[in-house]
DSSP file (Angstrom, degrees, kcal/mol; ACC not computed):
  #  RESIDUE AA STRUCTURE BP1 BP2  ACC     N-H-->O    O-->H-N    N-H-->O    O-->H-N    TCO  KAPPA ALPHA  PHI   PSI    X-CA   Y-CA   Z-CA
    1    1 A M              0   0    0      0, 0.0     2,-0.1     0, 0.0    77,-0.1   0.000 360.0 360.0 360.0 142.3    0.0    0.0    0.0
    2    2 A P        -     0   0    0      0, 0.0     2,-0.1     0, 0.0    76,-0.1  -0.421 360.0-133.2 -69.0 146.7    1.2    3.5   -0.7
    3    3 A S     >  -     0   0    0     -2,-0.1     4,-1.6     1,-0.1     3,-0.1  -0.408  26.2-102.9 -90.7 171.6    2.2    5.6    2.3
    4    4 A V  H  > S+     0   0    0      1,-0.2     4,-2.5     2,-0.2     5,-0.2   0.886 125.2  57.3 -59.4 -38.4    1.2    9.2    3.0
    5    5 A Q  H  > S+     0   0    0      1,-0.2     4,-2.5     2,-0.2    -1,-0.2   0.852 101.9  54.7 -63.2 -34.3    4.7   10.1    1.9
    6    6 A D  H  > S+     0   0    0      2,-0.2     4,-2.0     1,-0.2    -1,-0.2   0.911 110.0  46.3 -63.4 -41.9    4.0    8.5   -1.5
    7    7 A V  H  X S+     0   0    0     -4,-1.6     4,-2.5     2,-0.2    -2,-0.2   0.896 111.3  51.7 -68.0 -40.3    0.9   10.7   -1.9
    8    8 A I  H  X S+     0   0    0     -4,-2.5     4,-2.9     1,-0.2    -2,-0.2   0.918 109.3  50.9 -61.4 -42.8    2.9   13.8   -0.8
    9    9 A G  H  X S+     0   0    0     -4,-2.5     4,-2.5     2,-0.2    -2,-0.2   0.898 109.3  50.3 -61.5 -40.7    5.5   12.9   -3.4
   10   10 A L  H  X S+     0   0    0     -4,-2.0     4,-3.0     2,-0.2     5,-0.3   0.925 112.1  47.0 -63.3 -44.5    2.9   12.6   -6.1
   11   11 A L  H  X S+     0   0    0     -4,-2.5     4,-2.7     2,-0.2     6,-0.3   0.922 111.5  52.1 -62.3 -43.8    1.4   15.9   -5.1
   12   12 A R  H  X>S+     0   0    0     -4,-2.9     5,-1.8     1,-0.2     4,-0.6   0.931 116.4  39.3 -56.9 -47.6    4.9   17.5   -5.1
   13   13 A D  H  <5S+     0   0    0     -4,-2.5     3,-0.2     3,-0.2    -2,-0.2   0.926 119.3  44.4 -71.2 -45.6    5.6   16.2   -8.6
   14   14 A T  H  <5S+     0   0    0     -4,-3.0    -2,-0.2     1,-0.2    -3,-0.2   0.888 123.3  35.1 -69.5 -40.0    2.2   16.8  -10.2
   15   15 A L  H  <5S-     0   0    0     -4,-2.7    -1,-0.2    -5,-0.3    -2,-0.2   0.444 104.3-126.6 -94.2  -0.6    1.7   20.3   -8.7
   16   16 A Q  T  <5 +     0   0    0     -4,-0.6    -3,-0.2    -3,-0.2    -4,-0.1   0.940  53.3 154.9  53.9  53.4    5.4   21.2   -9.0
   17   17 A L    > < -     0   0    0     -5,-1.8     3,-1.6    -6,-0.3    -4,-0.1   0.652  22.1-175.1 -85.5 -17.7    5.5   22.2   -5.3
   18   18 A G  G >   -     0   0    0     -6,-0.6     3,-1.4     1,-0.3     4,-0.2  -0.281  66.9  -6.3  58.0-137.8    9.2   21.7   -4.9
   19   19 A D  G >  S+     0   0    0      1,-0.3     3,-1.6     2,-0.2     4,-0.4   0.679 120.7  78.8 -65.7 -19.2   10.4   22.1   -1.3
   20   20 A R  G X  S+     0   0    0     -3,-1.6     3,-1.1     1,-0.3    -1,-0.3   0.834  85.4  62.3 -58.6 -31.0    7.0   23.4   -0.1
   21   21 A A  G X  S+     0   0    0     -3,-1.4     3,-1.8     1,-0.2    -1,-0.3   0.676  83.2  78.7 -71.0 -16.7    5.8   19.8    0.0
   22   22 A Q  G <  S+     0   0    0     -3,-1.6    -1,-0.2     1,-0.3    -2,-0.2   0.809  91.8  52.6 -61.4 -28.9    8.4   18.9    2.6
   23   23 A G  G <  S+     0   0    0     -3,-1.1    -1,-0.3    -4,-0.4    -2,-0.2   0.428  87.0 113.3 -86.4   1.1    6.2   20.5    5.3
   24   24 A F    <   +     0   0    0     -3,-1.8     2,-0.3    -4,-0.1   -16,-0.1  -0.451  37.5 168.4 -76.2 145.9    3.2   18.4    4.3
   25   25 A S    >   -     0   0    0     -2,-0.1     3,-1.6   -17,-0.0    45,-0.4  -0.808  54.8 -82.9-139.2-177.6    1.7   15.8    6.6
   26   26 A D  T 3  S+     0   0    0      1,-0.3    45,-2.8    -2,-0.3    46,-0.3   0.747 128.4  52.4 -64.5 -20.7   -1.6   13.8    6.6
   27   27 A S  T 3  S+     0   0    0     43,-0.2    -1,-0.3    42,-0.1    -3,-0.0   0.415  77.7 122.1 -94.9   2.6   -3.4   16.8    8.2
   28   28 A T    <   -     0   0    0     -3,-1.6    42,-1.9     1,-0.1    43,-0.2  -0.500  64.3-126.8 -67.1 122.4   -2.2   19.4    5.6
   29   29 A P  B     +A   69   0A   0      0, 0.0    40,-0.3     0, 0.0    39,-0.1  -0.436  30.0 179.0 -70.0 145.2   -5.3   21.0    4.0
   30   30 A L    >>  +     0   0    0     38,-2.6     3,-2.7    37,-0.3     4,-2.2   0.759  53.2  64.4-110.0 -78.6   -5.5   20.8    0.2
   31   31 A L  T 34 S+     0   0    0     36,-2.1    -1,-0.2     1,-0.3     4,-0.1  -0.283 120.6   7.7 -57.9 127.4   -8.5   22.3   -1.6
   32   32 A G  T 34 S+     0   0    0      5,-0.4    -1,-0.3     2,-0.3     3,-0.1   0.361 127.9  63.6  84.4  -5.8   -8.6   26.0   -0.9
   33   33 A H  T <4 S+     0   0    0     -3,-2.7     2,-0.7     1,-0.2    -2,-0.2   0.613  89.9  60.5-122.7 -24.0   -5.2   26.0    0.8
   34   34 A V    ><  -     0   0    0     -4,-2.2     3,-2.2     3,-0.2    -2,-0.3  -0.922  69.6-157.2-108.7 107.5   -2.8   24.9   -2.0
   35   35 A A  T 3  S+     0   0    0     -2,-0.7    -1,-0.1     1,-0.3    -5,-0.0   0.801  89.6  59.9 -57.4 -31.9   -3.1   27.5   -4.7
   36   36 A E  T 3  S+     0   0    0      1,-0.2     2,-1.6    -3,-0.1    -1,-0.3   0.665  85.0  85.6 -71.2 -15.1   -1.8   25.1   -7.4
   37   37 A L    <   +     0   0    0     -3,-2.2    -5,-0.4    -7,-0.2    -1,-0.2  -0.568  58.8 145.0 -92.2  75.7   -4.6   22.7   -6.7
   38   38 A D     >  -     0   0    0     -2,-1.6     4,-2.0    -7,-0.1     5,-0.2  -0.334  68.7 -81.4 -97.3-173.3   -7.3   24.2   -9.0
   39   39 A S  H  > S+     0   0    0      1,-0.2     4,-1.3     2,-0.2     5,-0.1   0.867 131.0  47.7 -63.0 -37.6   -9.9   22.2  -10.9
   40   40 A L  H  > S+     0   0    0      1,-0.2     4,-1.9     2,-0.2    -1,-0.2   0.896 110.1  53.0 -68.6 -39.1   -7.6   21.4  -13.8
   41   41 A A  H  > S+     0   0    0      1,-0.2     4,-2.8     2,-0.2    -2,-0.2   0.849 102.0  59.5 -65.1 -33.6   -4.9   20.3  -11.3
   42   42 A V  H  X S+     0   0    0     -4,-2.0     4,-2.5     2,-0.2    -1,-0.2   0.924 105.8  48.7 -59.3 -43.4   -7.4   17.9   -9.6
   43   43 A V  H  X S+     0   0    0     -4,-1.3     4,-2.4     1,-0.2    -1,-0.2   0.912 111.6  49.7 -62.2 -42.6   -7.8   16.1  -13.0
   44   44 A N  H  X S+     0   0    0     -4,-1.9     4,-2.3     2,-0.2    -2,-0.2   0.888 110.5  49.9 -64.3 -39.2   -4.0   15.9  -13.3
   45   45 A V  H  X S+     0   0    0     -4,-2.8     4,-2.7     2,-0.2    -2,-0.2   0.917 110.3  50.2 -65.4 -43.2   -3.7   14.6   -9.8
   46   46 A I  H  X S+     0   0    0     -4,-2.5     4,-2.4     2,-0.2    -2,-0.2   0.924 111.1  49.0 -61.4 -44.0   -6.3   11.9  -10.4
   47   47 A T  H  X S+     0   0    0     -4,-2.4     4,-2.3     1,-0.2    -1,-0.2   0.916 111.8  49.2 -60.9 -43.0   -4.5   10.9  -13.7
   48   48 A A  H  X S+     0   0    0     -4,-2.3     4,-3.0     2,-0.2     5,-0.3   0.890 109.7  51.9 -64.4 -39.7   -1.2   10.7  -11.8
   49   49 A L  H  X S+     0   0    0     -4,-2.7     4,-2.3     2,-0.2     6,-0.5   0.922 110.6  48.6 -60.8 -44.3   -2.9    8.6   -9.0
   50   50 A E  H  X>S+     0   0    0     -4,-2.4     4,-1.1    -5,-0.2     5,-0.5   0.918 116.8  41.9 -62.6 -43.8   -4.2    6.2  -11.6
   51   51 A E  H  <5S+     0   0    0     -4,-2.3    -2,-0.2    -5,-0.2    -1,-0.2   0.930 119.7  40.7 -71.1 -46.0   -0.9    5.9  -13.4
   52   52 A R  H  <5S+     0   0    0     -4,-3.0    -2,-0.2     1,-0.2    -3,-0.2   0.883 127.7  29.4 -73.6 -38.4    1.4    5.6  -10.3
   53   53 A F  H  <5S-     0   0    0     -4,-2.3    -1,-0.2    -5,-0.3    -2,-0.2   0.435 101.7-121.9-106.4  -0.3   -0.8    3.4   -8.2
   54   54 A G  T  <5 +     0   0    0     -4,-1.1     2,-0.3    -5,-0.3    -4,-0.2   0.872  64.9 131.3  66.6  38.6   -2.6    1.4  -10.9
   55   55 A L      < -     0   0    0     -5,-0.5     2,-0.5    -6,-0.5    -1,-0.2  -0.757  51.2-132.0-118.2 167.9   -6.1    2.3   -9.9
   56   56 A T        -     0   0    0     -2,-0.3     2,-0.6    24,-0.1    -9,-0.0  -0.982  13.6-161.5-122.2 129.5   -9.1    3.6  -11.8
   57   57 A V        -     0   0    0     -2,-0.5     2,-0.2   -11,-0.1    -7,-0.0  -0.946  10.2-149.9-113.2 117.8  -11.2    6.5  -10.6
   58   58 A N    >   -     0   0    0     -2,-0.6     3,-2.1     1,-0.1     4,-0.5  -0.535  26.3-113.7 -82.3 152.8  -14.7    6.9  -12.0
   59   59 A D  G >  S+     0   0    0      1,-0.3     3,-1.1    -2,-0.2    -1,-0.1   0.849 115.8  56.5 -54.6 -37.6  -16.2   10.3  -12.3
   60   60 A D  G 3  S+     0   0    0      1,-0.2    -1,-0.3     3,-0.0    -3,-0.0   0.557 100.3  60.3 -76.1  -5.2  -18.9    9.6   -9.7
   61   61 A E  G <  S+     0   0    0     -3,-2.1     2,-0.5     2,-0.0    -1,-0.2   0.558  82.0  98.3 -93.7 -10.4  -16.2    8.7   -7.1
   62   62 A I    <   +     0   0    0     -3,-1.1     2,-0.3    -4,-0.5     3,-0.0  -0.669  47.6 155.4 -85.4 125.1  -14.5   12.1   -7.2
   63   63 A S    >>  -     0   0    0     -2,-0.5     3,-0.7     1,-0.1     4,-0.7  -0.968  55.4-114.0-143.6 160.8  -15.6   14.5   -4.4
   64   64 A A  G >4 S+     0   0    0     -2,-0.3     3,-0.7     1,-0.2   -33,-0.2   0.805 111.9  69.1 -62.6 -28.7  -14.1   17.4   -2.6
   65   65 A D  G >4 S+     0   0    0      1,-0.2     3,-1.3     2,-0.2     4,-0.4   0.879  94.4  54.5 -58.4 -38.9  -14.0   15.3    0.6
   66   66 A A  G <4 S+     0   0    0     -3,-0.7    -1,-0.2     1,-0.3     3,-0.2   0.802 112.6  43.6 -65.4 -28.3  -11.2   13.2   -1.0
   67   67 A F  G << S+     0   0    0     -4,-0.7   -36,-2.1    -3,-0.7   -37,-0.3   0.160  83.7 100.8-103.7  17.0   -9.1   16.3   -1.6
   68   68 A E  S <  S-     0   0    0     -3,-1.3   -38,-2.6   -38,-0.2     2,-0.3   0.945  95.8  -5.9 -66.8 -48.3   -9.8   18.0    1.8
   69   69 A T  B  > S-A   29   0A   0     -4,-0.4     4,-1.9   -40,-0.3     5,-0.2  -0.884  72.6-103.7-138.6 169.1   -6.4   17.0    3.3
   70   70 A V  H  > S+     0   0    0    -42,-1.9     4,-2.6   -45,-0.4   -44,-0.2   0.913 122.9  53.2 -58.7 -42.2   -3.4   14.9    2.4
   71   71 A G  H  > S+     0   0    0    -45,-2.8     4,-2.7     1,-0.2    -1,-0.2   0.880 106.6  49.9 -62.6 -40.2   -4.7   12.2    4.7
   72   72 A S  H  > S+     0   0    0    -46,-0.3     4,-2.0     2,-0.2    -1,-0.2   0.870 111.7  49.0 -68.9 -34.4   -8.1   12.1    3.1
   73   73 A L  H  X S+     0   0    0     -4,-1.9     4,-2.1     2,-0.2    -2,-0.2   0.908 111.3  49.6 -68.6 -41.2   -6.5   11.8   -0.3
   74   74 A H  H  X S+     0   0    0     -4,-2.6     4,-2.7     2,-0.2    -2,-0.2   0.932 110.7  50.1 -60.6 -45.8   -4.3    9.0    1.0
   75   75 A S  H  X S+     0   0    0     -4,-2.7     4,-2.7     1,-0.2    -2,-0.2   0.890 108.1  53.7 -59.9 -40.3   -7.3    7.2    2.5
   76   76 A F  H  X S+     0   0    0     -4,-2.0     4,-2.3   -10,-0.2    -1,-0.2   0.924 110.4  46.5 -59.4 -45.8   -9.1    7.5   -0.8
   77   77 A V  H  X S+     0   0    0     -4,-2.1     4,-2.4     2,-0.2    -2,-0.2   0.930 112.9  49.1 -63.7 -46.0   -6.1    5.8   -2.6
   78   78 A V  H  X S+     0   0    0     -4,-2.7     4,-1.7     1,-0.2    -2,-0.2   0.910 111.8  49.1 -61.6 -42.9   -5.9    3.1    0.0
   79   79 A E  H  X S+     0   0    0     -4,-2.7     4,-1.1     1,-0.2    -1,-0.2   0.906 110.7  50.4 -63.6 -41.2   -9.7    2.4   -0.2
   80   80 A K  H  < S+     0   0    0     -4,-2.3     3,-0.3     1,-0.2    -2,-0.2   0.907 112.6  46.5 -63.4 -41.4   -9.5    2.3   -4.0
   81   81 A L  H  < S+     0   0    0     -4,-2.4    -1,-0.2     1,-0.2    -2,-0.2   0.771 111.3  52.1 -72.4 -25.2   -6.6   -0.2   -3.9
   82   82 A S  H  <        0   0    0     -4,-1.7    -1,-0.2     1,-0.2    -2,-0.2   0.674 360.0 360.0 -83.1 -18.3   -8.4   -2.3   -1.3
   83   83 A A     <        0   0    0     -4,-1.1    -1,-0.2    -3,-0.3    -2,-0.1   0.481 360.0 360.0 -71.8 360.0  -11.6   -2.6   -3.3
């Protein structure tokens, strides 16, 4: 299973956050708090999740709740992989 650090790395790479991502933890808020995470970036993050972790995300599974914090995004990935 991917770790929280794996998800942080994916966010760092996909959103081009550089060193800013070093301060991220599972409680770091995402939507509305990371300027780079706009609606287009959400699509890019989902695509990166699918490619890196080998999962498929259907349109009806995407919600703001999954992108609330790093931890909620990690939980979303773990749940998808466990299904």
